[in-house]
N, C-alpha and C positions, 0 to 999 in steps of 0.2 A: 192407514188401513180404512179402509171400507166397511160398514158394518150389514149386514142382510137382516137385520129386525126390519120384520114386514112395516111395525107402526113410524119409523124414524123414514123411511123409504117411500112411505106414500106422505109424509109434512114435507120431503122433501122436492117431491115431486108438484104436492097442492101450490109449495113457494113458489115454484119454476112457473107453473102454469100461471098464480098471480101475478109473478112481476113482470112472464110475457105480455099479460093481456093490459097491463097499465102501458105496456109499454106500448102497445100497436094500439091503444088510444091518444096516445101523445105524440106518436105519430104522422098521426089523422092531420096535427096541425100541419106538416112539412110541405103541403102543397099550396097553401093557402101564402107560407114565405114564399115558395117559389113564384108565387102570380104575381105577387108583390116586386117581385124583385126584376120577373120576366117584366112587370109595364112599366116600369124605371126605364128599361133599355132600350122597351119600344117606341115610348114617348122621349130618347134623345138622350138620356143620360148616360155621361162616360162610365165603361166599363169598369176601370180598374175601384170605383169611388162605390158604385152600385153591389160587385163581386164582395166587397170588406165586410159589406155591412150588410148584407143576405150574406157569408158565411156567417158572421158571427150572431145574426137572429135566429141561423138555425138551429145551432146546436143549442141556444139558451133557451128556447120557446120548447123544443120537444124533451129535453132537460129537467127543466125546469117546471113544469106540466110534471114529467114522470116520477119527480121526486113530490109533489103533491104540494098537500099541505095549502094554509091563506099564499104563499106565495106561488103554487101551482093555477090559484083558485084565481090571478091575475094574469094572465099571458090573453087569456082568447079577450079580456075587456081592454089589456094592451094593445092587442093587434087592433080591434074593432075602433077603437078612440084611434090609432097610429094613421088605419087608411084613409081619415080625414085628414091628416095635416098629409098623407104621400098624395091625397086625390086633387084639393086646391091646385099646387103648382101644377102637376100635370096633367090638367083639364086647361091652366090658361096656356098653357105652352101646346097643346093639340090644335087651340080653336085659330089660331095662325099666329099668336105671337111669340112673334124672335127674340128671345131674352140677351141681350148683347148691348152692358154698359147701362148707361142713365134707364133706358126702355126696361131692364130688368127688374130694374129695384124699383120703379112703380107700379107693376103690375106682380111680379113675383112674389117678390118680397112681400109686401101685405097678403101676399093670398097663403105663404107660408105664417107668417103672421098669425091669421084667420084662423087657418086651418090648427094650429098649434092654441089656438084658445077653443077651437069647439073639442080640441084632444084634452085637454086641460081640465075642461068644464064637464067634460062625461064621466073622466077617471075619478077628480073629485066626489064627484055627486056620487058615483057605485061604492067609492071608499067612504064616506057616509053612513049611505041607507045598509049596506049590505055587509061592510068588511071593513073595521078599525082595527086590524093586525098595518102592522106599517110595513109587513113582508107584501102584504097584498097592493100598495098604493108603491113598493120601491120596485115591485118587478113591473107593476103596471107598466107604470113609467119609465122604465127600463125597456120595455119589448116598445112602447109609441112611441117614445124617442125616437130610435132605430128603425122604427117602419114609417117613420113620417120623414127622417132625415133621406132614404130611400127618393123620397119626391121633392124634399127640398134642397137637396143637392145643383138643383138647377138653378138656384141663387146663389153656390158656393159657403162658403162659411158662414157668411151675412144671413144667409137663410133657414140656414143650421136653427142659429142667434136667436134668428127672429121668431121661429115658431117653439123653440124655449120659452122665448119671452111672454110667448103669447100664454103657452102651457104656465104658466105662471102666474101672470096677469088674468086667466079665467077661473085657475084653478086653486090658489091659494088664500084668497077671500071666503072659498067655501071652506075649503078646512079651516079656516080660523074660527068662520062663523060656526062651524057646528061641534068646536071644544069650548064654545062657551054656554 
């Protein structure tokens, strides 16, 4: 049974407008995720893993950003930090390096580790300075890992594991030092 009380109707309309505004704000992240997936494809990343990663990353970013709070504030730093882990291996592959066998392990894998190290350092520094809530850190790390994996699949599973090792190597000391 619907109410005809003007106050309740006004409150309902205001709530709907508020939620739609939050959704529009969160949806502004979608082009960045789509561009990241497109850049990975343009640089020769395989379609299936890239599509799967992008299809997981897109609703995660929009949904968590829409939900807000500390977790929602971790989405943009995660995307920005993940851009380093995405860009380094893609840059290596665009300058003419053919990533096959041992040649891939000499350049692309270290690029994934360095990109992960940059990303881990950025997220840890932001977590220490601005946001001590573990939900911020968890979201930022998850978004960064998915974004970086778009580029680090160039070295397969070892590239993604190398990126995560770089994140731990650079980020963990900063977080441990901040706790003291």
